[in-house]
C-alpha positions in Angstrom: -189.7 128.6 161.4 -192.1 125.7 160.4 -189.1 123.7 160.0 -188.1 125.3 156.6 -184.5 125.2 155.4 -182.4 127.8 153.9 -182.4 127.8 150.1 -178.7 126.8 148.7 -179.1 129.1 145.8 -180.4 132.0 147.8 -179.3 132.3 151.4 -182.0 135.1 152.0 -184.9 132.8 151.1 -186.4 129.7 152.7 -187.6 126.2 151.2 -191.0 125.5 153.0 -193.0 122.5 153.7 -196.0 122.0 151.3 -198.7 124.7 151.9 -196.4 127.3 153.4 -194.4 130.2 152.0 -192.8 133.5 152.8 -189.4 134.5 154.0 -189.9 132.7 157.3 -192.3 130.0 156.1 -195.0 131.5 158.3 -197.5 132.2 155.8 -200.0 129.6 154.8 -201.0 129.1 151.3 -204.2 130.8 150.1 -205.9 128.9 147.3 -203.8 127.3 144.5 -202.4 123.9 144.9 -199.4 122.3 146.7 -197.6 122.0 143.4 -197.5 125.8 143.1 -194.8 126.0 145.7 -193.0 129.4 145.9 -195.4 130.9 143.2 -198.5 130.1 145.5 -200.5 132.9 146.8 -200.2 133.3 150.5 -202.4 134.6 153.3 -201.3 138.0 154.3 -200.3 139.0 158.0 -203.1 141.0 159.7 -202.1 143.8 162.2 -205.1 143.1 164.2 -204.0 139.6 164.8 -200.6 140.4 165.9 -199.1 139.9 162.4 -200.3 136.4 162.0 -202.0 135.3 158.7 -205.6 134.0 159.0 -207.1 131.6 156.4 -210.5 132.2 157.6 -210.5 136.1 157.4 -208.4 136.0 154.1 -211.2 134.4 152.2 -209.0 131.8 150.7 -210.9 129.3 148.5 -209.8 125.9 147.2 -209.6 125.1 143.5 -211.7 122.3 142.2 -210.4 119.0 143.4 -208.7 120.2 146.5 -209.9 120.5 150.1 -208.9 120.7 153.6 -207.5 123.8 155.5 -205.0 125.3 153.2 -206.3 123.3 150.3 -203.3 120.7 150.4 -205.6 117.5 150.3 -206.5 116.3 146.9 -210.0 114.8 146.2 -209.6 113.7 142.6 -207.1 112.2 140.5 -207.5 114.8 137.6 -206.8 117.6 140.0 -203.4 116.0 140.7 -202.6 115.6 137.0 -203.8 119.1 136.1 -202.0 120.8 138.9 -198.8 119.1 138.2 -198.9 119.8 134.4 -199.9 123.4 135.2 -196.6 123.8 137.0 -194.1 121.4 135.2 -195.8 121.3 131.7 -195.3 117.9 130.1 -192.2 117.1 132.0 -191.8 113.6 133.3 -192.1 112.9 136.9 -188.5 111.8 137.2 -189.2 108.5 138.9 -186.5 106.2 140.0 -184.8 104.0 137.2 -186.7 101.0 138.2 -190.2 102.7 137.3 -189.1 104.3 134.1 -191.3 103.2 131.3 -194.3 102.4 133.5 -197.7 104.3 133.9 -196.6 107.6 135.4 -200.1 109.0 135.5 -200.9 111.0 138.6 -203.7 109.6 140.8 -205.2 110.8 144.0 -205.0 108.2 146.8 -207.8 109.1 149.3 -207.3 106.2 151.6 -205.3 106.3 154.9 -202.7 104.3 153.0 -199.3 106.3 152.5 -197.3 105.4 149.3 -194.9 108.3 149.2 -196.1 111.3 150.8 -199.9 112.0 151.9 -201.7 114.9 153.3 -204.3 114.4 156.1 -206.6 117.1 157.4 -208.8 116.5 160.5 -211.0 118.3 163.0 -210.2 118.3 166.6 -213.3 117.7 168.6 -212.7 117.3 172.3 -215.2 118.7 174.8 -212.5 119.9 177.2 -210.6 121.7 174.5 -213.8 123.1 173.0 -214.8 124.5 176.5 -211.4 126.3 176.8 -210.9 127.0 173.1 -214.4 127.4 171.5 -213.3 128.0 167.9 -212.5 125.6 165.3 -209.3 123.4 165.6 -207.8 121.6 162.7 -204.7 119.4 162.5 -202.9 119.2 159.1 -200.5 116.2 158.9 -198.1 115.5 156.1 -197.0 111.8 156.4 -193.8 111.2 154.3 -192.8 107.5 153.6 -190.5 107.9 150.8 -190.0 111.5 149.5 -188.2 110.3 146.3 -191.4 108.6 145.0 -193.6 111.7 145.5 -194.1 114.1 142.7 -193.6 117.0 145.1 -190.1 116.0 145.4 -189.5 117.6 141.9 -191.4 120.8 142.7 -189.1 123.8 143.0 -189.2 125.5 146.4 -190.8 122.6 148.1 -189.4 120.8 151.0 -190.6 117.4 152.0 -189.3 117.7 155.7 -187.1 116.2 156.7 -185.1 115.0 153.8 -185.2 111.4 155.0 -187.3 108.6 154.0 -189.9 108.8 156.7 -191.3 111.6 158.7 -194.4 113.2 160.0 -195.2 116.9 159.9 -198.1 118.3 161.7 -199.6 121.8 162.1 -202.4 122.8 164.5 -204.7 125.5 163.0 -206.9 127.3 165.5 -209.4 129.6 164.0 -207.4 129.7 160.6 -204.1 130.6 162.4 -201.3 128.3 162.8 -200.5 127.8 166.6 -197.8 125.1 166.5 -195.8 122.7 164.3 -194.6 119.2 165.1 -192.1 117.0 163.2 -190.8 113.6 163.7 -188.1 111.7 162.0 -186.0 108.5 162.0 -188.0 105.6 160.9 -191.8 105.1 160.5 -192.1 104.4 164.1 -192.1 108.2 164.4 -189.5 108.9 167.1 -187.6 112.0 167.9 -190.6 114.3 168.1 -189.9 118.0 168.3 -192.8 120.6 168.8 -192.6 124.4 168.6 -195.4 126.6 169.9 -195.8 129.9 167.9 -195.5 132.6 170.4 -198.4 135.1 171.1 -201.0 132.7 169.4 -203.9 131.7 171.5 -202.4 128.6 172.7 -199.0 130.0 173.2 -199.3 133.0 175.3 -202.1 135.1 173.6 -204.2 134.2 176.6 -202.1 134.1 179.7 -204.6 131.9 181.8 -204.4 129.1 179.2 -200.8 129.4 178.1 -199.7 125.9 176.8 -196.2 126.8 175.7 -194.1 124.8 177.9 -196.4 121.9 177.5 -196.3 121.9 173.8 -192.5 122.6 173.5 -192.1 119.8 176.0 -193.6 117.0 173.7 -191.0 114.6 173.0 -190.5 111.0 172.5 -192.5 108.7 170.1 -195.5 110.1 168.0 -198.0 107.7 166.5 -200.9 108.7 164.0 -203.4 105.9 164.0 -206.5 105.9 161.8 -209.5 103.5 161.4 -212.0 102.8 158.7 -214.4 105.5 160.1 -212.3 108.4 159.1 -211.1 108.9 162.7 -207.5 109.3 163.6 -205.7 109.4 166.9 -202.8 111.7 167.8 -200.8 109.7 170.2 -197.9 110.6 172.6 -197.1 109.8 176.2 -198.2 113.1 177.3 -201.3 113.5 175.1 -202.2 109.8 176.0 -202.0 110.7 179.8 -204.6 113.6 179.3 -207.0 112.2 176.6 -206.7 108.5 177.1 -204.7 105.6 175.9 -205.8 106.1 172.3 -204.5 109.7 172.3 -206.2 112.9 170.9 -209.1 111.9 168.5 -209.5 113.7 165.2 -212.7 113.4 163.5 -214.0 113.9 159.9 -210.5 113.1 158.4 -209.8 113.5 154.7 -206.8 111.9 153.1 -205.3 112.8 149.8 -202.0 112.0 148.1 -200.9 112.6 144.6 -199.0 109.7 143.5 -198.0 108.1 140.3 -199.9 104.9 139.4 -196.4 103.3 138.6 -195.6 103.7 142.4 -198.9 102.0 143.4 -198.2 99.1 141.0 -194.7 98.4 142.1 -194.1 99.3 145.7 -195.6 98.6 149.1 -197.6 101.1 150.8 -197.6 101.9 154.7 -200.9 102.8 156.5 -201.0 104.9 159.4 -201.9 102.0 161.6 -198.5 100.6 160.9 -197.1 103.3 163.2 -199.2 102.2 166.1 -197.2 100.9 168.9 -197.6 97.2 169.9 -197.7 98.1 173.6 -195.9 100.0 176.3 -192.1 99.6 176.0 -190.5 98.1 179.1 -187.5 99.5 180.7 -184.2 97.6 181.0 -184.7 97.3 184.8 -188.2 95.7 184.2 -186.9 93.3 181.4 -183.8 92.4 183.8 -186.3 91.8 186.6 -188.6 89.6 184.5 -185.6 87.7 183.5 -184.7 87.0 187.1 -188.3 86.0 187.8 -188.0 83.6 184.8 -184.8 82.2 186.1 -186.5 81.6 189.5 -189.3 79.7 188.0 -187.0 77.6 185.8 -184.8 76.9 188.8 -187.8 75.9 190.9 -188.9 73.5 188.1 -185.4 72.2 187.9 -185.4 71.6 191.7 -188.8 69.6 191.4 -187.4 67.5 188.6 -184.2 66.8 190.6 -186.3 65.8 193.6 -188.4 63.6 191.6 -185.1 61.9 190.3 -183.8 61.5 193.8 -187.1 60.1 195.1 -187.2 57.5 192.2 -183.6 56.6 192.9 -184.2 56.1 196.6 -187.1 53.9 196.0 -185.2 51.7 193.6 -182.5 51.0 196.1 -182.5 47.5 197.8 -183.9 47.5 201.3 -180.9 46.8 203.5 -182.7 46.1 207.0 -180.7 45.3 210.1 -181.4 44.1 213.6 -182.6 46.4 216.2 -182.7 46.1 219.9 -180.0 44.6 222.1 -178.6 47.9 223.0 -177.7 49.0 226.6 -177.6 52.5 228.0 -174.8 53.8 230.3 -174.6 57.3 231.6 -171.8 58.3 233.7 -171.1 61.4 235.7 -173.8 63.4 234.3 -174.1 66.8 235.6 -176.5 69.6 234.2 -176.2 73.3 235.0 -178.7 76.0 234.0 -176.9 79.3 233.5 -178.8 82.2 235.2 -179.4 85.5 232.9 -176.4 87.8 233.3 -178.4 90.8 232.7 -181.4 90.1 234.9 -183.3 93.2 236.4 -182.1 92.1 239.8 -178.6 92.5 239.0 -179.1 96.4 238.4 -180.0 96.7 242.1 -177.8 94.2 243.9 -175.0 92.1 243.1 -175.9 88.4 242.4 -174.7 85.9 245.1 -175.2 82.9 242.9 -172.4 82.0 240.5 -172.1 79.3 237.9 -175.9 78.9 237.6 -178.3 76.3 239.2 -177.3 72.7 239.2 -180.3 70.4 238.1 -178.1 67.1 238.0 -174.8 66.5 240.0 -172.7 63.5 238.9 -175.5 61.1 238.1 -174.6 57.5 236.9 -176.6 54.6 236.0 -177.2 51.8 233.4 -179.9 49.5 232.0 -179.6 46.7 229.8 -181.6 45.7 226.6 -185.1 44.2 227.4 -185.5 46.0 230.7 -188.1 48.7 231.8 -186.6 51.4 234.2 -188.6 53.8 236.4 -186.8 57.0 237.2 -188.6 58.1 240.5 -188.1 61.3 242.4 -190.1 64.2 244.0 -190.7 67.3 241.7 -187.7 69.1 240.8 -185.5 66.2 241.3 -184.3 66.3 237.6 -186.3 63.3 236.3 -187.2 65.1 233.0 -183.7 66.5 232.6 -182.2 63.2 232.8 -184.4 61.4 230.3 -184.3 64.3 228.0 -180.5 64.1 227.9 -180.6 60.3 227.4 -183.0 60.9 224.4 -180.4 63.5 223.0 -182.8 66.5 223.2 -181.4 69.9 222.7 -180.9 71.6 226.1 -180.3 75.2 226.8 -178.0 74.5 229.9 -174.5 73.1 230.2 -174.0 69.4 230.6 -170.9 67.2 231.3 -170.5 63.5 231.5 -170.9 60.6 229.0 -173.9 58.8 227.7 -173.0 55.6 225.7 -175.1 52.7 224.1 -173.3 49.5 224.0 -172.4 47.8 221.9 -172.1 51.1 219.9 -168.8 53.0 220.2 -168.7 56.3 222.0 -170.0 58.9 219.7 -172.4 56.7 217.8 -176.1 56.5 218.7 -178.8 54.1 218.1 -182.5 55.0 217.1 -183.7 56.6 220.4 -187.5 57.5 220.4 -188.8 59.9 223.1 -192.5 60.1 224.3 -193.5 63.6 225.5 -195.2 64.1 228.9 -198.1 65.5 227.1 -199.9 64.1 224.0 -199.2 66.3 221.1 -201.1 64.7 218.2 -202.8 65.7 214.9 -206.5 66.1 215.9 -208.0 65.6 212.5 -206.3 62.2 211.7 -207.5 58.9 212.7 -205.7 56.6 215.0 -204.7 54.6 211.8 -203.6 57.5 209.9 -201.4 59.1 212.5 -198.7 56.3 212.9 -199.1 55.8 209.1 -197.9 59.2 208.6 -195.1 58.7 210.9 -194.2 55.5 209.1 -194.1 57.2 205.7 -191.5 59.8 207.1 -189.4 57.7 209.4 -188.9 54.6 207.5 -186.5 54.1 204.4 -188.0 55.0 201.0 -186.8 51.7 199.7 -189.3 49.9 202.0 -192.6 49.2 200.1 -195.8 50.9 201.0 -197.4 47.5 201.8 -194.6 46.6 204.3 -195.2 50.1 205.9 -198.9 49.5 206.2 -198.3 45.8 207.5 -196.0 47.5 210.3 -198.5 50.1 211.3 -201.2 47.4 211.5 -199.0 45.3 213.7 -198.2 48.3 215.9 -201.9 49.1 216.3 -202.5 45.6 217.4 -199.9 45.4 219.8 -201.2 48.6 221.6 -204.8 47.2 221.4 -206.1 50.0 219.3 -207.8 48.0 216.7 -211.2 48.9 217.8 -210.7 52.6 217.5 -208.3 52.6 214.4 -210.8 54.6 212.2 -211.7 57.1 215.0 -210.3 60.5 214.9 -207.8 61.3 217.5 -209.5 64.8 218.6 -208.0 67.5 220.5 -206.2 66.4 223.5 -207.2 69.6 225.5 -210.9 68.5 225.4 -212.0 71.1 223.0 -213.3 68.5 220.6 -214.4 64.9 221.0 -212.0 62.0 220.1 -210.3 59.3 222.0 -209.8 59.0 225.6 -206.5 60.0 227.3 -205.3 56.7 227.8 -205.9 56.0 224.2 -204.0 58.9 223.3 -201.1 57.9 225.2 -201.1 54.6 223.3 -201.3 56.5 220.0 -198.3 58.5 221.1 -196.3 55.5 222.0 -197.3 54.0 218.5 -195.9 57.1 216.6 -192.5 56.2 218.1 -192.7 52.4 217.7 -193.3 52.5 213.9 -189.7 53.9 213.6 -188.5 50.6 215.4 -186.3 52.4 218.0 -183.5 50.7 219.9 -184.3 52.8 223.1 -187.6 54.2 224.0 -187.6 57.1 226.6 -190.9 58.2 228.1 -191.5 61.2 230.2 -194.1 60.5 232.7 -196.2 58.3 230.4 -199.0 57.9 233.0 -199.5 61.6 233.6 -203.2 62.5 233.7 -204.4 59.0 233.5 -206.4 56.9 236.0 -205.0 53.9 237.6 -206.4 51.4 235.1 -205.3 53.3 232.0 -201.9 53.9 233.6 -201.5 50.2 234.4 -202.3 49.2 230.7 -199.8 51.8 229.3 -197.1 50.4 231.4 -198.0 46.7 230.6 -197.7 47.9 226.9 -194.1 49.2 227.6 -193.3 46.2 229.5 -194.3 44.1 226.5 -192.3 46.3 224.2 -189.2 45.9 226.3 -189.3 42.2 226.5 -190.4 41.3 222.9 -188.6 44.2 221.2 -191.6 45.9 219.5 -192.2 45.1 215.8 -190.1 43.7 213.0 -190.6 42.7 209.4 -188.7 39.3 208.8 -187.8 37.6 205.6 -189.8 34.6 204.7 -188.2 31.6 206.3 -186.5 33.3 209.0 -186.8 32.2 212.6 -185.9 33.4 216.1 -186.6 36.1 218.5 -185.8 39.6 218.0 -183.7 41.4 220.7 -185.4 43.5 223.4 -185.2 47.1 223.6 -184.5 49.6 226.5 -187.6 51.4 227.9 -186.8 54.3 230.4 -189.7 56.0 232.0 -189.9 58.9 234.5 -192.5 58.4 237.1 -194.1 60.7 239.5 -195.9 58.6 241.9 -196.8 55.1 240.7 -199.2 52.9 242.5 -197.9 49.6 244.1 -199.2 47.6 241.2 -197.5 49.9 238.7 -194.3 49.9 240.8 -193.6 46.2 240.6 -193.9 46.2 236.8 -190.5 47.9 236.6 -187.4 45.9 236.2 -185.0 48.6 237.6 -185.2 51.8 239.6 -183.4 54.9 239.5 -184.1 57.2 242.5 -183.3 60.9 242.3 -183.2 63.5 244.9 -182.1 67.1 244.2 -180.0 66.1 241.2 -178.4 63.3 243.0 -178.8 59.6 242.4 -179.8 57.8 245.6 -180.3 54.5 244.2 -179.8 52.7 240.8 -180.6 49.0 240.4 -183.2 46.3 240.5 -186.7 47.1 241.2 -189.5 45.6 243.3 -188.4 45.2 247.0 -184.5 45.6 246.2 -184.6 49.4 246.8 -186.2 49.0 250.2 -183.7 46.3 251.3 -180.9 48.5 250.2 -182.0 51.5 252.3 -182.9 49.2 255.2 -179.3 47.7 255.3 -178.1 51.2 255.1 -180.1 52.2 258.2 -178.8 49.1 260.0 -175.2 50.1 259.2 -175.6 53.4 260.8 -173.4 56.4 259.9 -174.8 58.6 257.3 -177.6 56.3 256.6 -179.0 56.2 260.1 -181.4 58.9 259.3 -183.1 56.8 256.7 -186.7 56.1 257.3 -187.8 52.5 258.3 -189.7 50.6 255.7 -193.0 48.9 257.0 -193.9 45.6 255.4 -196.8 46.0 252.7 -196.3 49.7 252.4 -196.0 50.8 248.8 -192.2 50.8 247.9 -192.6 53.7 245.5 -194.1 55.8 248.2 -191.5 54.8 250.6 -188.6 55.7 248.1 -190.3 59.1 247.4 -190.6 59.7 251.3 -186.9 59.0 251.5 -185.8 61.3 248.7 -188.1 64.1 250.2 -187.3 63.7 253.9 -183.7 62.3 253.8 -182.0 64.1 251.3 -178.7 64.1 253.1 -178.2 60.3 252.6 -175.2 59.3 250.5 -175.9 58.2 246.9 -175.3 54.7 245.6 -171.5 54.2 244.6 -171.0 53.6 240.9 -169.4 50.3 241.6 -172.4 49.0 243.3 -174.8 49.9 240.4 -176.4 46.5 239.9 -177.7 45.3 236.5 -180.1 42.9 238.2 -181.1 39.4 237.7 -184.0 40.3 235.0 -181.5 41.9 232.7 -179.3 38.7 232.9 -182.1 36.4 232.4 -183.2 38.3 229.3 -179.5 38.2 227.9 -179.6 34.4 228.4 -182.9 34.1 226.7 -181.6 36.2 223.7 -178.4 33.9 223.7 -180.5 30.6 223.5 -182.7 31.9 220.6 -179.9 33.4 218.6 -181.7 36.9 217.8 -179.9 37.3 214.6 -182.5 35.7 212.3 -184.9 38.7 212.4 -184.5 41.4 209.8 -186.0 44.6 211.3 -186.3 48.0 210.3 -183.3 50.0 211.5 -181.9 53.4 211.2 -178.5 52.5 212.7 -176.3 53.3 209.8 -177.9 56.8 209.5 -176.0 59.7 210.8 -177.9 61.8 213.4 -179.8 64.5 211.7 -180.5 63.0 208.5 -184.0 62.6 207.0 -185.2 59.0 206.0 -187.6 60.4 203.4 -186.5 62.6 200.4 -187.7 66.2 200.3 -190.3 65.4 197.6 -191.7 62.6 199.7 -191.8 64.7 202.6 -193.8 67.3 200.8 -196.2 64.7 199.2 -197.0 63.2 202.8 -197.3 66.6 204.5 -199.8 67.7 201.5 -201.8 64.6 202.0 -202.2 65.2 205.6 -203.1 68.9 205.1 -205.8 67.8 202.4 -207.4 65.4 204.9 -207.3 68.2 207.6 -208.9 70.6 205.0 -211.5 68.2 204.1 -212.5 67.2 207.7 -212.4 70.7 209.2 -214.2 72.9 206.7 -214.9 75.6 209.3 -212.2 77.9 208.3 -212.5 77.2 204.6 -216.3 78.0 204.5 -215.7 80.9 206.9 -213.3 82.5 204.5 -215.6 81.9 201.5 -218.7 83.3 203.3 -216.8 86.2 204.4 -215.5 86.9 201.0 -218.9 86.4 199.4 -220.7 89.0 202.1 -218.0 91.4 201.8 -217.8 91.1 198.0 -221.4 91.6 197.5 -221.4 94.5 200.1 -218.5 96.2 198.4 -219.9 95.5 195.1 -223.2 97.2 196.0 -221.4 100.1 197.6 -219.6 100.9 194.4 -222.0 99.3 192.0 -221.4 100.3 188.4 -219.1 103.3 189.3 -219.3 105.9 186.6 -216.7 107.6 184.7 -216.9 110.9 186.4 -214.1 112.1 188.7 -216.0 111.1 191.7 -216.6 107.8 190.0 -213.0 107.1 189.5 -212.3 108.0 193.1 -214.8 105.2 193.9 -213.0 102.7 191.7 -209.9 103.4 193.3 -211.7 103.1 196.7 -213.1 99.8 195.7 -209.7 98.5 194.7 -208.3 99.7 198.1 -211.0 98.0 199.8 -210.3 94.6 198.3 -206.5 95.1 199.1 -207.3 95.9 202.6 -209.5 92.8 203.0 -206.8 90.6 201.9 -204.4 92.1 204.5 -206.8 91.6 207.5 -208.0 88.2 206.2 -204.5 86.9 206.2 -204.6 87.2 210.1 -205.9 83.6 210.0 -202.6 82.3 208.5 -200.9 83.6 211.5 -203.2 81.9 213.9 -202.8 78.6 212.1 -199.0 78.7 212.4 -199.3 79.6 216.1 -201.9 76.6 216.5 -199.8 74.0 214.9 -196.4 75.1 216.2 -196.3 72.4 219.1 -197.0 69.7 216.6 -194.4 71.0 214.3 -191.8 71.0 217.1 -192.4 67.5 218.1 -192.3 66.2 214.6 -189.2 68.2 213.7 -187.4 67.0 216.9 -187.9 63.4 215.7 -186.5 64.5 212.2 -189.8 63.5 210.3 -189.4 66.2 207.7 -187.4 69.3 206.7 -188.8 72.7 207.8 -188.8 73.8 204.3 -191.1 71.0 203.2 -193.4 71.9 206.1 -193.5 75.6 205.3 -194.2 74.8 201.6 -196.9 72.5 202.3 -198.6 75.0 204.7 -198.2 77.7 202.1 -199.9 75.8 199.5 -202.8 74.7 201.6 -203.2 78.2 203.2 -203.0 80.2 200.0 -205.0 78.3 197.5 -207.9 77.3 199.6 -208.1 80.2 202.0 -206.8 83.1 200.0 -207.2 82.5 196.3 -210.4 80.6 196.0 -212.4 83.2 198.3 -211.0 86.0 196.0 -214.0 85.7 193.8 -214.7 88.2 191.2 -218.1 89.5 192.5 -217.0 92.8 193.3 -215.0 93.2 190.1 -217.8 92.8 187.9 -220.5 94.5 190.2 -218.2 97.6 190.5 -217.9 97.6 186.7 -214.2 97.5 186.4 -212.3 96.8 183.2 -214.4 94.1 181.7 -211.9 92.5 179.1 -210.2 89.2 179.9 -206.7 90.7 179.7 -207.1 93.3 182.4 -209.2 91.0 184.5 -206.5 88.4 184.8 -203.8 91.0 185.3 -205.9 92.1 188.3 -206.1 88.7 189.6 -202.3 88.2 189.2 -201.7 91.2 191.4 -204.1 90.1 194.0 -202.5 86.7 194.1 -199.1 88.1 194.5 -200.3 90.5 197.3 -202.0 87.5 199.0 -198.5 85.7 198.9 -196.8 88.7 200.5 -199.3 89.0 203.3 -199.6 85.2 203.9 -195.5 85.1 204.3 -195.5 88.1 206.3 -198.1 86.5 208.9 -196.0 83.3 208.5 -193.0 85.2 209.6 -194.7 86.8 212.6 -196.2 83.4 213.6 -192.8 81.8 213.6 -190.9 84.7 215.1 -193.0 85.2 218.1 -194.2 82.4 220.4 -196.9 84.6 221.9 -199.7 84.7 219.3 -201.1 87.9 220.9 -198.0 89.8 220.2 -198.0 88.5 216.5 -201.6 89.4 215.9 -200.9 92.9 217.1 -198.1 93.6 215.1 -199.8 92.2 212.0 -202.9 94.4 212.7 -200.7 97.4 213.1 -198.8 96.6 210.0 -202.1 96.5 207.9 -203.0 100.0 209.3 -199.4 101.1 208.3 -200.1 99.9 204.8 -203.3 101.4 204.7 -201.8 104.8 205.6 -199.0 104.6 202.8 -201.1 103.2 200.1 -201.7 106.7 198.6 -205.4 106.4 199.1 -205.7 108.5 202.4 -202.7 110.8 201.9 -201.0 111.9 198.8 -197.4 110.5 198.9 -196.0 113.8 197.7 -197.4 115.5 200.7 -195.7 113.2 203.2 -192.7 114.9 205.1 -189.3 113.6 203.9 -188.5 112.2 207.3 -191.4 109.6 206.9 -191.6 109.7 203.0 -189.2 106.6 202.9 -191.6 104.2 204.6 -193.7 104.1 201.4 -191.1 101.7 199.9 -191.8 99.2 202.4 -195.5 99.1 201.9 -196.6 96.3 199.6 -200.2 97.5 199.6 -198.9 100.8 198.0 -197.5 98.7 195.0 -200.6 96.4 194.9 -202.9 99.4 194.6 -200.7 101.3 192.1 -200.5 98.1 189.8 -204.4 97.4 190.0 -205.1 101.2 189.5 -202.8 101.4 186.5 -204.1 98.3 185.2 -207.6 99.8 185.3 -206.8 103.1 183.5 -204.8 100.9 181.0 -208.0 99.6 179.7 -208.7 103.1 178.1 -210.9 104.5 180.8 -212.0 108.1 180.2 -213.4 110.6 182.6 -216.5 112.4 181.4 -217.6 115.2 183.9 -218.5 118.8 184.2 -216.5 121.0 186.4 -218.5 124.6 187.0 -220.1 124.2 183.7 -216.9 123.3 181.9 -217.1 119.8 180.3 -214.1 117.5 181.1 -213.4 114.7 178.8 -209.8 113.4 179.7 -207.9 110.1 180.4 -208.4 108.6 183.8 -204.5 108.4 183.8 -204.4 112.2 184.4 -206.7 112.0 187.3 -204.9 109.1 188.8 -201.6 110.9 188.7 -203.1 114.1 190.2 -205.0 112.4 193.0 -202.8 109.5 193.9 -199.3 110.0 192.2 -199.2 106.7 190.6 -196.9 106.2 187.6 -198.5 105.2 184.3 -195.8 102.8 183.5 -195.5 101.3 186.9 -197.4 98.0 186.6 -194.5 95.7 185.7 -192.2 97.5 188.3 -194.9 96.9 191.0 -195.0 93.2 190.0 -191.4 92.9 190.4 -191.5 94.6 193.7 -194.0 92.2 194.9 -191.9 89.4 193.8 -189.1 91.0 195.6 -191.4 91.0 198.8 -192.2 87.3 198.3 -188.7 86.3 197.9 -187.4 88.3 200.8 -190.2 87.1 203.1 -189.8 83.6 201.9 -186.2 83.6 202.9 -186.7 85.2 206.0 -189.4 82.7 207.1 -187.3 79.8 206.1 -184.3 81.2 208.0 -186.4 81.8 211.2 -188.0 78.4 211.2 -184.6 76.8 210.6 -182.9 78.7 213.3 -185.5 79.6 215.8 -188.4 77.4 215.7 -186.8 74.5 217.2 -187.2 72.2 220.2 -185.2 73.8 223.3 -185.5 72.3 226.7 
């Protein structure tokens, strides 16, 4: 036992480590010196002590110059020389060839430094151990760096175990009796720990209620013996550290002694016990691989930014190749549109559906309009006006449509720039009238166009629309919740947003909706002027001529007589059929009066009374005479106005003006590069944040109030068991606060969704750029900045900078996880109430599985797997491990027994957290961020799009 080896000369005897002897190396030396080896007197076994030898009761005394339990530690240099000569005479030390001829006098090294093989003797003073084992506990440690340089190497019968260059051999003596022995080998890093508990000693079965045999025998892995300048050493191993703290089992009153030749000291390097201290927690292969993946992702992101910057610079250096715009006609022929009925509607479960093929919204509609004309599409509610203008504008529809829409002189399949103005004004409320079209111009116009030209274009648009007086006024909410511009002015701004892109065709869905007659007339007059003059253009110096007009198509509900006579052509719909398509003013009334006079199917047409509003007359016909035939396609007149415009353009040439155009771009392409999109979006978000500080200050104020409240509730938590539970409770509270405060991110997405749909349908920017800008200006000002450290410092958590920033890092990661999760819900569900409900329920689920309210090991297996989907669990584990990693010790008293153990042990017992799981949890949170980020991007690209 005691890691002795069988003697090669006598198989019945053992070669024992210094200080031990006997047939089994179980008897400690009693007096003498470590040079006496097999001739040293030994403590005799006692029958009253179950056959164990006791140094205390054996009255063993140390000779002069020797100390420690077992008298193995030298205290003077003369003691080493005298003891060696007494055993070996004047024989030389037998040093290595390189040291022959040098000073071979033996000296006693009493510093923690080890030159060859040094003895160490310490008292184990731990309140918890002393409460269980009140007698004196001593650790004897033999540290061997290079056994060939030790004078003990030549001592007969002495084994410097093991026979390698570096090792540690330790013995625990309790009340003078050896209880266990440890040995490590391999290098000075002290790996391959092996412990043996001596059976039936006090620690190892002698007292059944405190039998530590399995624990001691199970100590493996890496051992470290670290000493400081106060003669205090620490016995460090994973299990020991988990019980007694990160520094390990403290040993006080240590004495060091090593008999070593002066020649060794003069010529070789020493190794102190501190050299064996580990530089930190070793990372597993999986963690290292995960960190490598995170590093690759970061490098990849930086590479994308650099590539985006390069693309942006290249796009801005391209020569601006402007082209003419306007001069485009619109033809639609045989347009039919059918909305399919749900196949699995609830009614189909009761009775068989009698409707087949769906509902027909448009039925073989044909019409046309020439460049420079303003057309009104009239008809009662449900006639199909909005559907027709949306099809002309190229909007995505959910139904099935047939027919053709062409834009002469473009070839079939090619489309000019078509702008669409919604029936409702969806505008950024925090921007001014000047800033809104500037935002659109930065994204809709080519990168090569200088910023000064874009600004001039915006100023021209604002002047044309008569908005100069309110250019610096904020738009405000169009629903009346905040003050801003009027409804008519908002309609002008909506038109301006489309004009800055210089469209060839402008389509408006009821542009006069919710406006009074005066405002409505002003809006239509602006549209009339745009149709005639072709909007705005940027000309080269010295160019002359007049730009071509553009097509303006408006669906109108019930225009006044004055408004009606503004339109150049009329397209009348009734139940999806075209009753008239041709010139405006009195031409439609004459057409229907002629039909009435001809009789036949048109005999039921209502008569027209002179002076009656033609628009009302046409609506009366569409409502009360739906059975009259529609206008044949061959009679579809272009009208005198269109011809006159064409002649005027022919006279003025029209090719001298260089205008902003996107005619050469394929549909679905963005004018601005991704980096420009992100920059413009971030500028808008910053302006919104500066002007609407309500949400920001609310987050900050709530965070401050709750931080002070939480800090006061857990103020300076102690180091007792209850205090540690309070620490974890404080950490749990902060994590839960982040989970619930992230609900505002969901509301922001739901609130801004209509604006995003409009801007995306106009191809302003990529959904990815929008998401990234929202994430930046949601997380930083609303999540990270309010995460102030008031609670952290008030609660007395780990006060060093390393652990504080590791804590902040985890909190930021969890904030990103919850923000992206709420983004996902906000984009996945159109109904904000459903999204908020699911977010709140998910927060409750996370609180349940965070291991604070219930120990995860006690959860039934059928529900146990849900913990792996709980980001709060990983967050709480990471910040808890970070807290105990600062060396937190628990000092308490349980039923009169003092407890002084590591907080790691309490953490593992109460919550089941793994000591080495910090970096694993970090990687899991990164995985949540990556997964949720991909999911949000996929949902926005595939689902959050305009469908009409």
